Backbone bond lengths (Angstrom), bond angles and torsions (degrees), N, CA, C in turn:
res aa  C-N    CA-C-N  psi(-1)  N-CA   C-N-CA  omega(-1)  CA-C   N-CA-C  phi
1 M - - - 1.452 - - 1.530 108.67 -
2 K 1.302 115.86 127.36 1.457 120.53 179.11 1.526 109.63 -84.04
3 Y 1.319 115.66 137.37 1.462 121.36 -179.53 1.519 109.59 -83.27
4 N 1.312 116.78 129.42 1.460 122.21 -177.58 1.524 109.50 -104.79
5 Q 1.318 117.62 106.75 1.454 120.55 -174.77 1.525 112.87 -68.75
6 E 1.329 118.97 -18.85 1.463 119.66 178.06 1.522 111.60 -68.11
7 N 1.340 116.93 -21.86 1.459 120.79 179.24 1.525 112.37 -90.93
8 D 1.319 117.54 2.00 1.462 121.82 -178.16 1.521 109.41 -90.44
9 S 1.322 116.14 111.19 1.465 120.23 -178.55 1.526 112.50 -93.27
10 N 1.340 118.26 -1.33 1.460 120.72 -179.96 1.532 109.22 -76.54
11 Q 1.304 116.18 109.48 1.458 121.64 -176.86 1.524 113.04 -66.56
12 A 1.341 117.44 -17.55 1.464 121.59 179.48 1.530 111.89 -73.24
13 H 1.316 117.96 -9.29 1.459 122.00 179.99 1.526 112.39 -89.33
14 Y 1.325 117.80 -2.57 1.458 122.78 -178.08 1.523 110.29 -112.47
15 R 1.334 116.39 123.42 1.464 122.03 -176.51 1.525 112.58 -60.12
16 A 1.317 117.75 -33.32 1.467 121.80 -178.35 1.531 111.99 -61.51
17 N 1.319 117.43 -22.61 1.470 121.27 -178.68 1.522 113.33 -89.10
18 I 1.319 117.11 -10.32 1.467 121.63 -177.14 1.525 108.93 -99.11
19 K 1.310 116.22 124.44 1.469 122.17 -179.15 1.522 109.97 -126.16
20 I 1.322 116.65 153.82 1.461 122.06 175.77 1.532 108.75 -60.99
21 G 1.335 116.48 133.67 1.457 121.64 179.06 1.521 114.20 89.01
22 L 1.322 117.46 -5.17 1.463 121.92 -178.76 1.527 110.37 -74.30
23 P 1.339 119.07 131.91 1.465 120.48 176.40 1.530 109.53 -74.64
24 V 1.338 116.62 130.07 1.455 121.80 -176.43 1.522 111.60 -139.63
25 A 1.327 115.32 164.63 1.459 122.77 170.47 1.519 106.44 -112.60
26 V 1.342 117.18 126.40 1.458 121.79 -179.17 1.522 110.20 -122.12
27 V 1.337 115.55 160.18 1.461 121.71 169.74 1.518 106.69 -108.45
28 L 1.325 116.31 121.19 1.454 121.93 177.39 1.524 109.49 -75.10
29 K 1.325 117.67 157.25 1.463 122.71 179.91 1.532 111.09 -53.65
30 K 1.318 116.80 -44.11 1.471 120.40 -177.10 1.533 112.41 -68.14
31 N 1.326 117.31 -17.25 1.464 121.57 -177.86 1.528 112.97 -107.11
32 Q 1.336 117.96 12.74 1.458 119.73 -176.40 1.522 112.78 -62.17
33 K 1.325 118.21 -36.37 1.470 120.90 -179.05 1.521 111.74 -68.47
34 T 1.323 117.23 -37.88 1.465 120.78 -177.23 1.529 112.22 -90.47
35 G 1.328 117.16 -24.97 1.463 120.55 -178.58 1.519 113.44 79.67
36 K 1.339 116.63 10.57 1.468 120.50 179.58 1.523 109.86 -59.02
37 R 1.311 115.95 132.91 1.461 121.11 -176.78 1.525 111.96 -99.06
38 T 1.314 114.54 147.35 1.455 123.39 175.76 1.519 106.80 -120.11
39 Y 1.323 116.55 138.52 1.462 120.87 -175.26 1.522 110.98 -109.32
40 G 1.319 115.80 144.84 1.456 120.81 178.72 1.519 110.13 179.07
41 K 1.315 115.01 -174.32 1.464 121.40 178.68 1.520 109.26 -109.06
42 V 1.317 116.04 143.48 1.458 122.25 -178.10 1.526 109.68 -68.88
43 Q 1.338 115.49 126.47 1.460 120.70 174.72 1.529 110.31 -102.66
44 W 1.342 116.43 -42.02 1.467 122.03 177.22 1.512 109.03 -139.56
45 I 1.329 116.17 150.91 1.463 122.38 174.05 1.529 106.91 -106.35
46 L 1.327 116.81 122.47 1.460 121.04 -176.36 1.528 113.20 -95.14
47 T 1.318 117.88 -31.90 1.463 120.93 -179.29 1.517 109.74 -74.60
48 S 1.338 116.23 127.49 1.472 119.67 -180.00 1.524 112.01 -92.29
49 A 1.331 117.71 -20.64 1.461 121.41 -179.16 1.531 110.36 -70.28
50 A 1.312 116.54 152.59 1.468 121.54 179.75 1.524 111.99 -70.68
51 Y 1.350 116.76 -23.37 1.463 121.60 -176.47 1.530 109.24 -143.56
52 H 1.333 116.53 143.50 1.463 120.96 172.06 1.524 108.01 -143.04
53 S 1.313 117.02 128.65 1.469 122.20 -173.34 1.529 113.91 -65.25
54 R 1.324 118.36 -24.03 1.470 120.79 179.45 1.518 112.81 -102.86
55 G 1.320 117.90 2.18 1.462 121.83 179.03 1.520 111.51 113.37
56 I 1.297 115.76 151.64 1.458 122.70 179.70 1.533 108.50 -75.83
57 K 1.334 117.19 132.05 1.469 121.41 -178.75 1.527 109.12 -83.28
58 V 1.336 115.18 130.19 1.462 121.38 -177.64 1.526 110.41 -136.08
59 V 1.339 114.96 163.50 1.460 122.87 169.27 1.527 106.13 -106.28
60 L 1.324 116.01 127.96 1.465 120.66 178.50 1.523 110.14 -82.76
61 D 1.320 115.83 169.08 1.468 121.08 180.00 1.528 113.03 -63.93
62 N 1.346 117.50 -17.20 1.470 120.70 176.08 1.532 111.57 -97.61
63 R 1.341 116.96 15.61 1.477 126.09 175.26 1.522 114.35 73.46
64 Q 1.332 118.95 9.84 1.458 120.74 176.05 1.525 108.90 -83.86
65 I 1.329 116.44 146.94 1.458 122.31 -177.44 1.523 108.96 -113.19
66 G 1.332 115.75 132.75 1.457 119.83 178.13 1.514 111.22 -162.60
67 R 1.337 114.57 175.92 1.458 120.90 178.86 1.530 109.77 -99.93
68 V 1.315 115.78 131.27 1.463 121.41 -176.90 1.521 109.73 -67.06
69 Q 1.334 115.95 126.17 1.456 122.80 177.14 1.518 111.63 -106.28
70 E 1.340 115.36 -26.87 1.468 119.27 -175.83 1.519 108.61 -154.91
71 I 1.316 114.88 140.12 1.468 121.18 173.25 1.520 105.75 -94.78
72 M 1.317 116.13 122.16 1.461 121.61 -176.52 1.532 110.31 -85.75
73 P 1.339 116.78 155.20 1.466 119.36 176.51 1.533 110.31 -63.14
74 E 1.309 116.36 139.35 1.459 119.94 179.38 1.509 109.97 -74.40
75 E 1.333 115.77 141.46 1.466 121.18 178.76 1.526 108.39 -74.18
76 T 1.317 115.61 142.77 1.469 119.92 -179.98 1.510 110.81 -107.14
């Protein structure tokens, strides 16, 4: 089955939506089986593609690397 990105409503799968300093929830490599999320702010964006079906890979401000699953509301 071919994956159709036009049907993907998760905004965390699109690189254009991920910005430096943005608060996000990621899944670390070691937590992929459980789906446990880690929260932090984006320090670097590692994925160069405009879209990734499992989430854009980023480095958080605490140096952990994971794929973005959710963009969190920004603190005011």
